[in-house]
FIKOLZA-1660 file (N, C-alpha, C; in steps of 0.1 Angstrom, whole numbers, plus 5000, padded with zeros to 4 digits):
% residues 169
   i   px   py   pz ch aa at
   1 6110 4567 4012  A  M  N
   1 6107 4572 3998  A  M CA
   1 6115 4584 3996  A  M  C
   2 6122 4585 3985  A  D  N
   2 6130 4597 3982  A  D CA
   2 6121 4608 3978  A  D  C
   3 6126 4621 3977  A  S  N
   3 6117 4632 3974  A  S CA
   3 6111 4632 3960  A  S  C
   4 6119 4628 3950  A  I  N
   4 6113 4628 3937  A  I CA
   4 6102 4617 3936  A  I  C
   5 6104 4606 3942  A  Q  N
   5 6094 4596 3942  A  Q CA
   5 6081 4601 3949  A  Q  C
   6 6083 4608 3960  A  A  N
   6 6072 4613 3968  A  A CA
   6 6064 4623 3959  A  A  C
   7 6071 4631 3951  A  I  N
   7 6064 4641 3943  A  I CA
   7 6057 4634 3931  A  I  C
   8 6064 4625 3924  A  L  N
   8 6058 4618 3912  A  L CA
   8 6047 4608 3915  A  L  C
   9 6047 4603 3927  A  T  N
   9 6036 4593 3931  A  T CA
   9 6025 4599 3939  A  T  C
  10 6026 4612 3942  A  R  N
  10 6015 4619 3950  A  R CA
  10 6002 4619 3942  A  R  C
  11 5991 4615 3948  A  R  N
  11 5978 4615 3942  A  R CA
  11 5968 4621 3952  A  R  C
  12 5957 4626 3947  A  S  N
  12 5946 4630 3956  A  S CA
  12 5939 4618 3961  A  S  C
  13 5940 4615 3974  A  I  N
  13 5933 4603 3980  A  I CA
  13 5921 4609 3988  A  I  C
  14 5909 4603 3985  A  R  N
  14 5897 4608 3991  A  R CA
  14 5890 4597 3999  A  R  C
  15 5896 4586 4000  A  K  N
  15 5890 4575 4008  A  K CA
  15 5900 4570 4018  A  K  C
  16 5896 4569 4031  A  Y  N
  16 5905 4566 4042  A  Y CA
  16 5900 4555 4051  A  Y  C
  17 5909 4548 4057  A  T  N
  17 5906 4538 4067  A  T CA
  17 5902 4545 4080  A  T  C
  18 5897 4537 4089  A  E  N
  18 5894 4542 4102  A  E CA
  18 5905 4544 4112  A  E  C
  19 5917 4539 4108  A  A  N
  19 5929 4540 4116  A  A CA
  19 5933 4555 4119  A  A  C
  20 5936 4558 4131  A  P  N
  20 5939 4572 4135  A  P CA
  20 5952 4576 4129  A  P  C
  21 5954 4589 4127  A  V  N
  21 5967 4595 4123  A  V CA
  21 5973 4600 4136  A  V  C
  22 5985 4595 4140  A  P  N
  22 5991 4599 4152  A  P CA
  22 5995 4614 4152  A  P  C
  23 5995 4620 4164  A  D  N
  23 5999 4634 4165  A  D CA
  23 6013 4637 4160  A  D  C
  24 6022 4627 4162  A  D  N
  24 6036 4630 4158  A  D CA
  24 6037 4631 4142  A  D  C
  25 6029 4624 4135  A  L  N
  25 6029 4625 4121  A  L CA
  25 6023 4638 4116  A  L  C
  26 6012 4643 4123  A  V  N
  26 6007 4656 4120  A  V CA
  26 6017 4667 4123  A  V  C
  27 6025 4665 4134  A  T  N
  27 6035 4675 4136  A  T CA
  27 6046 4675 4125  A  T  C
  28 6049 4663 4120  A  E  N
  28 6059 4662 4109  A  E CA
  28 6053 4669 4097  A  E  C
  29 6040 4668 4094  A  L  N
  29 6034 4675 4083  A  L CA
  29 6035 4690 4085  A  L  C
  30 6032 4695 4097  A  L  N
  30 6033 4709 4100  A  L CA
  30 6047 4714 4099  A  L  C
  31 6057 4706 4103  A  K  N
  31 6071 4710 4101  A  K CA
  31 6074 4712 4086  A  K  C
  32 6070 4702 4078  A  A  N
  32 6072 4702 4064  A  A CA
  32 6065 4715 4058  A  A  C
  33 6053 4718 4062  A  A  N
  33 6046 4730 4057  A  A CA
  33 6054 4743 4060  A  A  C
  34 6059 4743 4072  A  M  N
  34 6067 4755 4077  A  M CA
  34 6081 4756 4071  A  M  C
  35 6085 4746 4064  A  A  N
  35 6098 4746 4057  A  A CA
  35 6097 4751 4043  A  A  C
  36 6085 4754 4039  A  A  N
  36 6082 4759 4025  A  A CA
  36 6088 4773 4023  A  A  C
  37 6092 4776 4011  A  P  N
  37 6097 4790 4008  A  P CA
  37 6086 4800 4011  A  P  C
  38 6091 4812 4014  A  T  N
  38 6082 4823 4016  A  T CA
  38 6087 4836 4009  A  T  C
  39 6078 4845 4007  A  A  N
  39 6081 4858 4001  A  A CA
  39 6085 4868 4011  A  A  C
  40 6093 4865 4020  A  A  N
  40 6099 4874 4030  A  A CA
  40 6095 4871 4045  A  A  C
  41 6084 4865 4047  A  N  N
  41 6081 4862 4061  A  N CA
  41 6070 4851 4061  A  N  C
  42 6068 4845 4073  A  Q  N
  42 6058 4834 4074  A  Q CA
  42 6044 4841 4078  A  Q  C
  43 6035 4840 4068  A  V  N
  43 6022 4846 4070  A  V CA
  43 6011 4835 4073  A  V  C
  44 6016 4823 4074  A  W  N
  44 6006 4812 4075  A  W CA
  44 6002 4809 4089  A  W  C
  45 5990 4803 4091  A  H  N
  45 5985 4797 4103  A  H CA
  45 5979 4784 4099  A  H  C
  46 5978 4775 4108  A  F  N
  46 5973 4762 4105  A  F CA
  46 5963 4758 4116  A  F  C
  47 5952 4753 4112  A  V  N
  47 5942 4748 4122  A  V CA
  47 5941 4733 4119  A  V  C
  48 5944 4725 4130  A  V  N
  48 5943 4710 4129  A  V CA
  48 5930 4706 4134  A  V  C
  49 5922 4699 4126  A  V  N
  49 5908 4695 4130  A  V CA
  49 5907 4680 4130  A  V  C
  50 5904 4674 4141  A  R  N
  50 5902 4660 4142  A  R CA
  50 5887 4656 4144  A  R  C
  51 5879 4665 4149  A  D  N
  51 5865 4663 4152  A  D CA
  51 5857 4659 4139  A  D  C
  52 5853 4647 4138  A  R  N
  52 5846 4642 4126  A  R CA
  52 5833 4650 4124  A  R  C
  53 5826 4654 4135  A  G  N
  53 5814 4661 4134  A  G CA
  53 5817 4675 4127  A  G  C
  54 5827 4681 4131  A  V  N
  54 5831 4694 4126  A  V CA
  54 5835 4692 4111  A  V  C
  55 5843 4682 4108  A  L  N
  55 5847 4680 4094  A  L CA
  55 5835 4677 4085  A  L  C
  56 5825 4670 4090  A  S  N
  56 5813 4667 4082  A  S CA
  56 5805 4680 4079  A  S  C
  57 5806 4690 4088  A  Q  N
  57 5798 4702 4086  A  Q CA
  57 5803 4710 4074  A  Q  C
  58 5816 4708 4070  A  V  N
  58 5821 4716 4059  A  V CA
  58 5813 4713 4046  A  V  C
  59 5807 4702 4045  A  I  N
  59 5800 4698 4033  A  I CA
  59 5788 4707 4031  A  I  C
  60 5783 4713 4042  A  S  N
  60 5771 4722 4041  A  S CA
  60 5774 4735 4033  A  S  C
  61 5787 4739 4032  A  F  N
  61 5790 4750 4024  A  F CA
  61 5801 4748 4013  A  F  C
  62 5805 4735 4012  A  H  N
  62 5815 4732 4002  A  H CA
  62 5810 4719 3995  A  H  C
  63 5805 4720 3983  A  P  N
  63 5800 4708 3976  A  P CA
  63 5810 4698 3972  A  P  C
  64 5823 4700 3973  A  H  N
  64 5833 4691 3968  A  H CA
  64 5841 4686 3979  A  H  C
  65 5836 4686 3992  A  A  N
  65 5844 4683 4003  A  A CA
  65 5840 4670 4010  A  A  C
  66 5834 4661 4003  A  H  N
  66 5828 4648 4008  A  H CA
  66 5839 4639 4015  A  H  C
  67 5851 4640 4010  A  M  N
  67 5862 4632 4016  A  M CA
  67 5864 4635 4031  A  M  C
  68 5860 4647 4035  A  L  N
  68 5862 4651 4049  A  L CA
  68 5853 4642 4059  A  L  C
  69 5843 4636 4054  A  K  N
  69 5835 4627 4062  A  K CA
  69 5843 4615 4067  A  K  C
  70 5852 4611 4058  A  Q  N
  70 5861 4599 4062  A  Q CA
  70 5874 4603 4067  A  Q  C
  71 5878 4615 4065  A  A  N
  71 5892 4620 4070  A  A CA
  71 5893 4618 4085  A  A  C
  72 5905 4614 4089  A  R  N
  72 5908 4612 4103  A  R CA
  72 5913 4625 4109  A  R  C
  73 5918 4634 4100  A  V  N
  73 5922 4647 4105  A  V CA
  73 5923 4656 4092  A  V  C
  74 5922 4669 4094  A  A  N
  74 5924 4679 4083  A  A CA
  74 5932 4690 4088  A  A  C
  75 5940 4696 4080  A  I  N
  75 5948 4708 4083  A  I CA
  75 5942 4719 4074  A  I  C
  76 5938 4729 4081  A  V  N
  76 5933 4741 4074  A  V CA
  76 5945 4751 4073  A  V  C
  77 5948 4755 4061  A  V  N
  77 5960 4764 4058  A  V CA
  77 5954 4778 4056  A  V  C
  78 5958 4787 4064  A  C  N
  78 5953 4801 4064  A  C CA
  78 5965 4811 4062  A  C  C
  79 5962 4822 4056  A  G  N
  79 5971 4833 4055  A  G CA
  79 5967 4845 4062  A  G  C
  80 5976 4853 4067  A  D  N
  80 5973 4866 4073  A  D CA
  80 5979 4877 4065  A  D  C
  81 5972 4883 4056  A  P  N
  81 5977 4894 4048  A  P CA
  81 5981 4906 4056  A  P  C
  82 5977 4908 4068  A  T  N
  82 5981 4919 4076  A  T CA
  82 5995 4919 4081  A  T  C
  83 6002 4907 4080  A  I  N
  83 6016 4906 4084  A  I CA
  83 6025 4903 4072  A  I  C
  84 6020 4903 4060  A  E  N
  84 6029 4899 4049  A  E CA
  84 6038 4911 4046  A  E  C
  85 6051 4908 4043  A  A  N
  85 6061 4918 4039  A  A CA
  85 6058 4923 4025  A  A  C
  86 6054 4914 4016  A  L  N
  86 6052 4918 4002  A  L CA
  86 6037 4915 3999  A  L  C
  87 6030 4926 3996  A  K  N
  87 6015 4925 3994  A  K CA
  87 6011 4915 3983  A  K  C
  88 6001 4907 3986  A  G  N
  88 5996 4897 3977  A  G CA
  88 6003 4884 3976  A  G  C
  89 6014 4882 3984  A  R  N
  89 6022 4870 3983  A  R CA
  89 6017 4859 3993  A  R  C
  90 6007 4862 4002  A  W  N
  90 6003 4852 4011  A  W CA
  90 5998 4840 4004  A  W  C
  91 5991 4841 3993  A  V  N
  91 5986 4830 3986  A  V CA
  91 5997 4821 3981  A  V  C
  92 6008 4826 3976  A  L  N
  92 6019 4818 3972  A  L CA
  92 6026 4811 3983  A  L  C
  93 6028 4818 3995  A  D  N
  93 6034 4812 4006  A  D CA
  93 6025 4800 4011  A  D  C
  94 6012 4802 4012  A  C  N
  94 6003 4792 4018  A  C CA
  94 6002 4780 4008  A  C  C
  95 6002 4783 3995  A  A  N
  95 6002 4772 3985  A  A CA
  95 6014 4764 3986  A  A  C
  96 6026 4770 3987  A  A  N
  96 6038 4762 3989  A  A CA
  96 6038 4754 4001  A  A  C
  97 6033 4759 4012  A  A  N
  97 6032 4751 4025  A  A CA
  97 6022 4740 4023  A  A  C
  98 6011 4742 4015  A  T  N
  98 6002 4731 4013  A  T CA
  98 6008 4720 4004  A  T  C
  99 6015 4724 3994  A  E  N
  99 6022 4714 3986  A  E CA
  99 6031 4705 3994  A  E  C
 100 6039 4712 4003  A  N  N
 100 6048 4704 4012  A  N CA
 100 6040 4694 4020  A  N  C
 101 6029 4698 4026  A  I  N
 101 6020 4689 4033  A  I CA
 101 6016 4677 4025  A  I  C
 102 6012 4679 4013  A  L  N
 102 6008 4669 4004  A  L CA
 102 6019 4659 4000  A  L  C
 103 6031 4664 3997  A  I  N
 103 6042 4656 3994  A  I CA
 103 6047 4648 4006  A  I  C
 104 6048 4655 4018  A  A  N
 104 6052 4648 4030  A  A CA
 104 6042 4637 4034  A  A  C
 105 6029 4640 4033  A  A  N
 105 6019 4630 4036  A  A CA
 105 6021 4617 4027  A  A  C
 106 6024 4619 4015  A  N  N
 106 6026 4607 4006  A  N CA
 106 6039 4600 4010  A  N  C
 107 6049 4607 4014  A  A  N
 107 6062 4601 4018  A  A CA
 107 6060 4593 4031  A  A  C
 108 6051 4597 4039  A  L  N
 108 6048 4591 4052  A  L CA
 108 6038 4579 4050  A  L  C
 109 6033 4577 4038  A  G  N
 109 6023 4567 4036  A  G CA
 109 6009 4571 4038  A  G  C
 110 6006 4583 4041  A  L  N
 110 5993 4589 4043  A  L CA
 110 5986 4592 4030  A  L  C
 111 5973 4592 4030  A  G  N
 111 5966 4597 4018  A  G CA
 111 5961 4612 4022  A  G  C
 112 5961 4620 4012  A  A  N
 112 5958 4634 4014  A  A CA
 112 5951 4640 4001  A  A  C
 113 5943 4650 4004  A  C  N
 113 5936 4657 3993  A  C CA
 113 5935 4672 3996  A  C  C
 114 5938 4680 3986  A  W  N
 114 5937 4695 3987  A  W CA
 114 5922 4698 3985  A  W  C
 115 5916 4705 3995  A  V  N
 115 5902 4710 3994  A  V CA
 115 5903 4725 3993  A  V  C
 116 5900 4730 3981  A  G  N
 116 5901 4745 3979  A  G CA
 116 5890 4752 3987  A  G  C
 117 5894 4763 3993  A  I  N
 117 5885 4772 4000  A  I CA
 117 5885 4786 3993  A  I  C
 118 5896 4792 3993  A  Y  N
 118 5898 4806 3987  A  Y CA
 118 5898 4804 3972  A  Y  C
 119 5892 4813 3965  A  P  N
 119 5886 4826 3968  A  P CA
 119 5871 4826 3969  A  P  C
 120 5865 4814 3971  A  E  N
 120 5850 4813 3972  A  E CA
 120 5845 4819 3986  A  E  C
 121 5838 4830 3985  A  E  N
 121 5834 4837 3997  A  E CA
 121 5825 4828 4006  A  E  C
 122 5816 4820 4000  A  K  N
 122 5808 4812 4009  A  K CA
 122 5816 4801 4016  A  K  C
 123 5826 4796 4010  A  R  N
 123 5835 4786 4017  A  R CA
 123 5843 4793 4027  A  R  C
 124 5849 4805 4024  A  M  N
 124 5857 4811 4034  A  M CA
 124 5849 4815 4046  A  M  C
 125 5837 4821 4044  A  E  N
 125 5829 4825 4056  A  E CA
 125 5824 4813 4064  A  E  C
 126 5820 4802 4056  A  G  N
 126 5816 4790 4063  A  G CA
 126 5827 4785 4072  A  G  C
 127 5839 4784 4068  A  L  N
 127 5850 4779 4075  A  L CA
 127 5854 4789 4087  A  L  C
 128 5853 4802 4084  A  R  N
 128 5856 4811 4095  A  R CA
 128 5846 4809 4107  A  R  C
 129 5833 4808 4103  A  K  N
 129 5823 4806 4114  A  K CA
 129 5825 4793 4121  A  K  C
 130 5827 4782 4113  A  L  N
 130 5828 4769 4119  A  L CA
 130 5840 4768 4129  A  L  C
 131 5851 4774 4125  A  L  N
 131 5864 4772 4132  A  L CA
 131 5868 4785 4140  A  L  C
 132 5860 4795 4140  A  G  N
 132 5864 4807 4147  A  G CA
 132 5876 4815 4142  A  G  C
 133 5878 4814 4129  A  I  N
 133 5890 4820 4122  A  I CA
 133 5887 4835 4122  A  I  C
 134 5897 4843 4127  A  P  N
 134 5894 4858 4126  A  P CA
 134 5892 4863 4112  A  P  C
 135 5885 4874 4112  A  E  N
 135 5881 4880 4099  A  E CA
 135 5893 4884 4090  A  E  C
 136 5904 4888 4096  A  H  N
 136 5915 4893 4088  A  H CA
 136 5924 4881 4083  A  H  C
 137 5921 4869 4088  A  V  N
 137 5928 4857 4083  A  V CA
 137 5920 4850 4072  A  V  C
 138 5927 4846 4062  A  I  N
 138 5920 4840 4050  A  I CA
 138 5923 4825 4049  A  I  C
 139 5913 4817 4050  A  P  N
 139 5915 4802 4048  A  P CA
 139 5917 4799 4033  A  P  C
 140 5929 4795 4030  A  L  N
 140 5932 4792 4016  A  L CA
 140 5926 4778 4012  A  L  C
 141 5929 4768 4021  A  C  N
 141 5924 4754 4017  A  C CA
 141 5924 4746 4030  A  C  C
 142 5920 4734 4028  A  M  N
 142 5921 4723 4038  A  M CA
 142 5928 4712 4031  A  M  C
 143 5935 4704 4039  A  V  N
 143 5941 4691 4034  A  V CA
 143 5935 4680 4043  A  V  C
 144 5927 4672 4036  A  S  N
 144 5921 4660 4043  A  S CA
 144 5932 4650 4044  A  S  C
 145 5932 4642 4055  A  L  N
 145 5943 4632 4057  A  L CA
 145 5938 4620 4064  A  L  C
 146 5944 4609 4060  A  G  N
 146 5941 4596 4066  A  G CA
 146 5949 4585 4060  A  G  C
 147 5948 4573 4065  A  W  N
 147 5955 4562 4059  A  W CA
 147 5947 4558 4047  A  W  C
 148 5953 4556 4035  A  P  N
 148 5945 4554 4023  A  P CA
 148 5937 4541 4023  A  P  C
 149 5925 4543 4018  A  A  N
 149 5916 4531 4016  A  A CA
 149 5914 4529 4001  A  A  C
 150 5922 4536 3993  A  E  N
 150 5922 4534 3978  A  E CA
 150 5937 4536 3973  A  E  C
 151 5939 4530 3962  A  K  N
 151 5953 4531 3956  A  K CA
 151 5951 4536 3942  A  K  C
 152 5959 4546 3938  A  K  N
 152 5958 4552 3925  A  K CA
 152 5972 4551 3918  A  K  C
 153 5972 4548 3905  A  A  N
 153 5984 4548 3898  A  A CA
 153 5990 4562 3897  A  A  C
 154 6003 4564 3897  A  P  N
 154 6009 4577 3896  A  P CA
 154 6005 4583 3882  A  P  C
 155 6002 4596 3881  A  P  N
 155 6000 4602 3868  A  P CA
 155 6013 4605 3861  A  P  C
 156 6012 4606 3848  A  D  N
 156 6024 4610 3840  A  D CA
 156 6019 4623 3833  A  D  C
 157 6022 4634 3839  A  R  N
 157 6017 4647 3834  A  R CA
 157 6028 4655 3826  A  R  C
 158 6039 4649 3825  A  F  N
 158 6050 4656 3818  A  F CA
 158 6046 4658 3803  A  F  C
 159 6046 4670 3799  A  N  N
 159 6043 4673 3785  A  N CA
 159 6053 4683 3779  A  N  C
 160 6062 4677 3771  A  P  N
 160 6073 4685 3765  A  P CA
 160 6068 4697 3757  A  P  C
 161 6056 4697 3752  A  E  N
 161 6050 4708 3745  A  E CA
 161 6048 4720 3753  A  E  C
 162 6048 4719 3767  A  R  N
 162 6047 4730 3776  A  R CA
 162 6060 4736 3780  A  R  C
 163 6071 4730 3775  A  V  N
 163 6084 4735 3778  A  V CA
 163 6090 4743 3767  A  V  C
 164 6095 4755 3770  A  H  N
 164 6100 4764 3760  A  H CA
 164 6115 4767 3764  A  H  C
 165 6124 4765 3755  A  S  N
 165 6138 4767 3757  A  S CA
 165 6142 4781 3753  A  S  C
 166 6148 4788 3762  A  E  N
 166 6154 4801 3759  A  E CA
 166 6143 4812 3757  A  E  C
 167 6133 4809 3749  A  K  N
 167 6122 4819 3747  A  K CA
 167 6110 4811 3742  A  K  C
 168 6099 4818 3742  A  W  N
 168 6086 4811 3738  A  W CA
 168 6087 4809 3723  A  W  C
 169 6084 4797 3720  A  K  N
 169 6084 4793 3705  A  K CA
 169 6070 4787 3701  A  K  C
% end
């Protein structure tokens, strides 16, 4: 799949088969994440979670994370503001890394869904406790992953009314 097709056909997939996601594919996703642009340095950390019991516990503090019960693996994307070169940019860096994971997952035939954590305090604290994430590290999101058990048509979100040429009109 070429890069434009991977971007345009990416969908949030919330249902997965029981087939495992091999470690080498998870490594490919992490390489894609770390290839994302940054605002001067890499502030991200990633926690790979395969334990279905742990993934199921996220639902106790996150009401929209039910897809984690079926996920074969999840990647938690975290930022460390204490090492960022430009203050406040950790969110941008981690979001770019997350998008790379989502696009790469689609290109590899995997289903994936962005599960927002930040800025909800209850979700951030719940995940910190569950995974032992240090207090100074902020969990931005989780990406649930698995082989898709659903198929969704690609969205067409292009809206020329949102495009302004030369200046706002």
